[in-house]
KOLZA-868870 format. One record per residue (C-alpha): residue number from 1; x, y, z. Coordinates in nm, 3 decimals. Layout:
N
<pt torlo="NUM" xx="X" yy="Y" zz="Z"/>
...
//
This chain:
72
<pt torlo="1" xx="-7.529" yy="-13.871" zz="-4.115"/>
<pt torlo="2" xx="-7.850" yy="-13.816" zz="-3.922"/>
<pt torlo="3" xx="-8.000" yy="-14.086" zz="-3.699"/>
<pt torlo="4" xx="-8.312" yy="-14.066" zz="-3.483"/>
<pt torlo="5" xx="-8.326" yy="-14.269" zz="-3.160"/>
<pt torlo="6" xx="-8.671" yy="-14.339" zz="-3.015"/>
<pt torlo="7" xx="-8.738" yy="-14.472" zz="-2.664"/>
<pt torlo="8" xx="-9.112" yy="-14.540" zz="-2.701"/>
<pt torlo="9" xx="-9.353" yy="-14.694" zz="-2.950"/>
<pt torlo="10" xx="-9.543" yy="-14.366" zz="-2.984"/>
<pt torlo="11" xx="-9.226" yy="-14.170" zz="-3.062"/>
<pt torlo="12" xx="-9.115" yy="-14.427" zz="-3.318"/>
<pt torlo="13" xx="-9.455" yy="-14.419" zz="-3.489"/>
<pt torlo="14" xx="-9.452" yy="-14.039" zz="-3.503"/>
<pt torlo="15" xx="-9.102" yy="-14.027" zz="-3.649"/>
<pt torlo="16" xx="-9.177" yy="-14.308" zz="-3.895"/>
<pt torlo="17" xx="-9.474" yy="-14.116" zz="-4.034"/>
<pt torlo="18" xx="-9.246" yy="-13.819" zz="-4.105"/>
<pt torlo="19" xx="-8.943" yy="-13.982" zz="-4.269"/>
<pt torlo="20" xx="-8.853" yy="-14.282" zz="-4.481"/>
<pt torlo="21" xx="-8.489" yy="-14.187" zz="-4.535"/>
<pt torlo="22" xx="-8.339" yy="-14.106" zz="-4.193"/>
<pt torlo="23" xx="-8.251" yy="-14.423" zz="-3.997"/>
<pt torlo="24" xx="-8.469" yy="-14.475" zz="-3.688"/>
<pt torlo="25" xx="-8.317" yy="-14.669" zz="-3.398"/>
<pt torlo="26" xx="-8.559" yy="-14.825" zz="-3.149"/>
<pt torlo="27" xx="-8.431" yy="-14.829" zz="-2.791"/>
<pt torlo="28" xx="-8.619" yy="-15.096" zz="-2.598"/>
<pt torlo="29" xx="-8.952" yy="-15.040" zz="-2.772"/>
<pt torlo="30" xx="-9.211" yy="-15.297" zz="-2.660"/>
<pt torlo="31" xx="-9.354" yy="-15.521" zz="-2.933"/>
<pt torlo="32" xx="-9.248" yy="-15.338" zz="-3.249"/>
<pt torlo="33" xx="-9.395" yy="-15.617" zz="-3.465"/>
<pt torlo="34" xx="-9.733" yy="-15.613" zz="-3.291"/>
<pt torlo="35" xx="-9.751" yy="-15.235" zz="-3.308"/>
<pt torlo="36" xx="-9.683" yy="-15.243" zz="-3.682"/>
<pt torlo="37" xx="-9.353" yy="-15.054" zz="-3.670"/>
<pt torlo="38" xx="-9.164" yy="-15.342" zz="-3.834"/>
<pt torlo="39" xx="-9.255" yy="-15.659" zz="-4.022"/>
<pt torlo="40" xx="-9.039" yy="-15.899" zz="-3.816"/>
<pt torlo="41" xx="-8.755" yy="-15.893" zz="-3.562"/>
<pt torlo="42" xx="-8.524" yy="-16.074" zz="-3.803"/>
<pt torlo="43" xx="-8.601" yy="-15.845" zz="-4.100"/>
<pt torlo="44" xx="-8.745" yy="-15.515" zz="-3.977"/>
<pt torlo="45" xx="-8.743" yy="-15.357" zz="-4.324"/>
<pt torlo="46" xx="-8.754" yy="-14.990" zz="-4.411"/>
<pt torlo="47" xx="-8.546" yy="-14.744" zz="-4.216"/>
<pt torlo="48" xx="-8.610" yy="-14.887" zz="-3.867"/>
<pt torlo="49" xx="-8.371" yy="-15.097" zz="-3.659"/>
<pt torlo="50" xx="-8.275" yy="-15.130" zz="-3.294"/>
<pt torlo="51" xx="-8.360" yy="-15.314" zz="-2.974"/>
<pt torlo="52" xx="-8.698" yy="-15.450" zz="-2.871"/>
<pt torlo="53" xx="-8.815" yy="-15.502" zz="-2.514"/>
<pt torlo="54" xx="-8.943" yy="-15.859" zz="-2.524"/>
<pt torlo="55" xx="-8.979" yy="-15.913" zz="-2.150"/>
<pt torlo="56" xx="-9.335" yy="-16.043" zz="-2.191"/>
<pt torlo="57" xx="-9.215" yy="-16.324" zz="-2.419"/>
<pt torlo="58" xx="-8.928" yy="-16.413" zz="-2.185"/>
<pt torlo="59" xx="-9.158" yy="-16.413" zz="-1.882"/>
<pt torlo="60" xx="-9.409" yy="-16.637" zz="-2.059"/>
<pt torlo="61" xx="-9.134" yy="-16.882" zz="-2.154"/>
<pt torlo="62" xx="-9.002" yy="-16.885" zz="-1.797"/>
<pt torlo="63" xx="-9.348" yy="-16.985" zz="-1.669"/>
<pt torlo="64" xx="-9.364" yy="-17.265" zz="-1.929"/>
<pt torlo="65" xx="-9.029" yy="-17.396" zz="-1.808"/>
<pt torlo="66" xx="-9.136" yy="-17.381" zz="-1.443"/>
<pt torlo="67" xx="-9.452" yy="-17.578" zz="-1.521"/>
<pt torlo="68" xx="-9.245" yy="-17.847" zz="-1.691"/>
<pt torlo="69" xx="-9.006" yy="-17.869" zz="-1.394"/>
<pt torlo="70" xx="-9.292" yy="-17.907" zz="-1.143"/>
<pt torlo="71" xx="-9.459" yy="-18.196" zz="-1.327"/>
<pt torlo="72" xx="-9.399" yy="-18.538" zz="-1.165"/>
//
């Protein structure tokens, strides 16, 4: 069975436009939902699956937590 692994959003988009049958595995792609590669993290749909780099979301949440800790 063929599988295509993609390390970047641009590569995933290029591969996606060329196949709907070969599974595409995202490797740390940043914001696959925002870029339109998948419909949601829980249910990506189509032939795309894999890991997303969500460091921006984690960082934002960490700042929210720090603000809450600092409040008197």
